[in-house]
N, C-alpha and C positions, 0 to 999 in steps of 0.2 A: 576908314580902312583903306590902305594903299594896295593897289593891285600891281603885281610885277609881270613883266613880259616873260613868257615861258622860255622862249629861245635865249634871251639874255641870261636867265637863271641857269638853264641847262648847260650853257657854254662852260660853266665853272666846274663841271663834274665829269668824271671819266665813265661812270656807270649810272644808269637810271633803273630804279625799281618802279614798275608801274603796277597799280591796281588795275583790274580789268573793268568790271561793271561800274559805270559812272565816270570812268576816265577815258577808256578806249572804246567802249561800246555800251549800248543799252539793249533792251529787248527788241528794238527795231534793226539792230545791226551796228557796225562800226560807225563812229562819229564821222560826219562829213569832213573831208579835208585831212584825214588822219594819215593818208599815204605820204603827204609832204613831210610830215614829222619824221617818219621812219626813213625817208630818203635823206633827210638832213642828218639823222643819226649815222647812216651808212657813210655819207660823204665826210663827216667829221671824225669817223672812227670810234664812235662812242658805243660802249657795250650796253645791253639792256636785258632785263628779265621781267616777266610778268608774274607778280606774286598775288595769287588769288585764293580766296576762301571758297571758291566754286568747286565743289566735289561732285557735280552732277555728271561729269564726263571725264575720261582720261585725257592726258596731255595731247595725244595725237588728235583726238576729236576736237579738243578745245582749239588746237592750232588750225585745224581744218575750218573752223568757224570763221577765222580771219582769212585764211587762204582762199576760201570760196567767194570772198568779197574783194579779192584782188590784192590782199595784203600778204605778200609772199615772205616778207621778212620775219614773220612770226612762225617759228618752227617749234616742234614739241620740246626740244631741249631748252627752249627759252621760257618754258612755263613751269612755275613752281606752285603746286597746288597743295592745299591743306590735306587733301585726300592722300597724298604721298606720305605724310606724317602719320595718318591713321593706319595706313598699310604697314609702315615700319613698326608701329606699336604692336599691331596684331602679330607680325612676324616674330617679335621678341617675347610676347606675353601669352599668346593663345596658340597652343600647339595641336589641339585636337578638338573634336566635336563640331558644333555648328555655330556660325555667326549669323544672327538675325539682323535685318537692316530695314530702315525706312528710307525709301528713295526709288529711283528708276532702275531698270536693268542696266542701263549704261553707267549709272553711278556705281553699281556693284563691281565694276571693273577693278576698283581699288581693293576689293575683298577677295576676288577670285584668284589673285596672284599669290595669296598667302598659303595656299595648300589646304585650307580647311573648307568644310562644306558651308555654303551660304544659302540663306533662305529669306525671302521677303516676308515682312511681318504678316502680310495677308495670308500666307500659307502656314503660319505657325498654328499648331494645335495646342491650346492651353492645357489640355488634359495630359500632354506628354512633352514637357519642356526640360527634362533632365539632361538632354544632350546640348542644350543651348548654353554656350559659355561666354558669349559677349553679344552686345547689341551696338550697332553703329547707326548714327543718324547722319545721312548723306545729303538728302535733297528734299525740297518741299513738294515734289511731285512724285507720282508713282504709287500712291496709296490713298485710301479713303480717310478723309480727315475726321470722320466720326467713328466708324467701325474699327479702323486700324490703330488710331490713337488710343482708343479705349482698350484695345487688345494689348498695346504696348505698356500701358499703365499696369494692367493685370499681370503681364509677364514679369515686370519688375517687382511686383508684390510677391510673386511666387519664387523668383530666382534672384539671388544676390550675386549679380554678375557686373563686370565693368561695362559702362556705357560710354562710348566714344562719340563725341560731336565733331564731325569732320568739317563743318562749316559753321563758324560762330556768328555769322552775320544775322542780325535780327530782321533786316529788310534789304531790298535791292531795288534800284530805280528801274522803272519800265518806260518812263517818258519824263519830260521836263517837269511834270506836275504830279506824277503818280508813282507810288511805290507798291511793292508786294511783300508779303510776309515770307521771310526766309526760315530755313530749318533751325537756325540759332534761336529764334523766338519760340519755336515749338519746343525746343529742348528746355528752355527756361521754364515753360509752362509745366512740362512733364516732371522736371526736377522738383518744382514746388509741390506738385501733387504727391509724389512718392517720397519726398523728404530725403533724397539722396544726392550726392555730389557727383556730377559727370566729369569726364576727362575731355578737355577741349583742345583742339588744334586749330591753328590759324591766327591771323592778326586779331588782337594786338600782342599775343604771346610771342616770346622771343624765338621759339623753335623754328618758325617759318623763315625768319630773317637769317638765322644761323644756317639753315639748310641752303638758302640761296647764296649766302656769303661763301660757303664752302664750295659752291659750284662755279664761282667766278673763273673765267678762263685764265686770267693773270692774277690770281688771288695773292700771290707773293708780293706783287707790286701795287696792290690796291689796299688803301686804308679806308676806314669808315668815313673819313673826311672827303673821300673821292666819290661817295655814293649819295644820290638824291632819291628819297622815297616820295613818289607822287600818288596821291589818293584823293578821294572825294568825301571820305568819312572821317571825322575827327576821332571817334572812339575806337576805331580799328586801324586804319592806315596811318594816320598822323600820330596817334598815341603809340602805336607799335614802333614806328620809325624813330620817334623821340626816345623811347625807352632803350632801343638798341644803339642809340648814339648817332643816328643819321640826321642830316638836314632833311627837312620835309617841305613839300609843296602841296597845299590844298587847292584843288581845282573845283570850279563851280558848275560842273556839268552833270552832277549826279545827286547824291543824297543831300549835300549841302548847297542850298540855294543862295544866290547872291544877296537877297534881302535878309537872310537869316544868319549869314556867316559871322558877322561881327558880334552879334548877340551870343551866338553859340560858343565862340571862342572865349568870350568873357565869362560866360556862365559855367563852362566846363573846365576852364583853366588849361585846356589843351591848346598849345600855341604853335602853329606851324611856322617854319622859318620864312616861308613865302606864301602868298595867296595869288593864284593865277586864274584868269578867266577860263582857260582850257589848255590842253597840250597841243592843240593844232597850230602848226607853224605855217604861215602863208608867205 
C-alpha cells in the first residue's frame, strides 16, 4: 500500500471536507501539529468544512473545543453536523407533542430549536407516552445503559413513532489503540430488538454531503472535482465521499490503523483515492 503526502494531495483541491474524530482530534484533544495544517490552508486560500457525525454538542460548542486549544480557524459556520439534519427533519415532520431523546443535555441543543417539547428518556413515564411523537438518538452519554435503554425498547413497543439516529457512527477512537461504542451501534441493537427501521442522518448517507456542498462560499465556482473528503473510517467517511462523487483520502490516525488499512480496503471494497499518514503538515 502506497502512502501519499497529505500536503501534496491537498494542493490539488480548492475545498477540503474533514471528518473530526480520528482526523483532527481524539478524546485527548486536537492532534499535535494540527495548527500548521490550518495555517497552510489559510496561506493557500483553501476553503474547508468539518463534516461530523458528532451530535453531542451544537456547532458553537464544537468550534469552542478547537478554539480552546488554540485553533482559532475553526468557527461554528465551518462545522456541518448530522445533528443539523436531524433538526431539519423534526422541523418538517414533527409539529407538536414531545420528542424524547437519548443523549446529554448539550446534545439536546438540536431538538430545542424545533419548538417542540423535549424530554430525556430517563424522565419518560411509560404509563403515559401518548404525547411522545418522536425519539432521537443523539449521543452515547447522558443516560443509564441498563435502565434507560430498556425503557427505550419498551417505549417503542408502545408507540409507533419515528426514530431518528443523529450519529450513525458505531465507534469512535479515544486513543491510538482504543475505541468506544458510539450511539450508532446502540441504535442498531435497539433496531434489532424492536424490529423497526430507524431514520439515519450522517455519513455515509448523501444528505450530509449535500448540506455541506450547498453551504460552500463559492458554490457556483466549485465542482465536486474540486473537493477532497478526508476521513479515518472506510464505511462512513470514505464510502460517503465516494458515493457523493468526491475524491477521498483515508488517514491512519483514527479508526483505521496502518497495519490494518490494506486488508480492510481489500475486504470491504471501499477504495480511497489516497491513503495518508495524517493531515498534519510540518
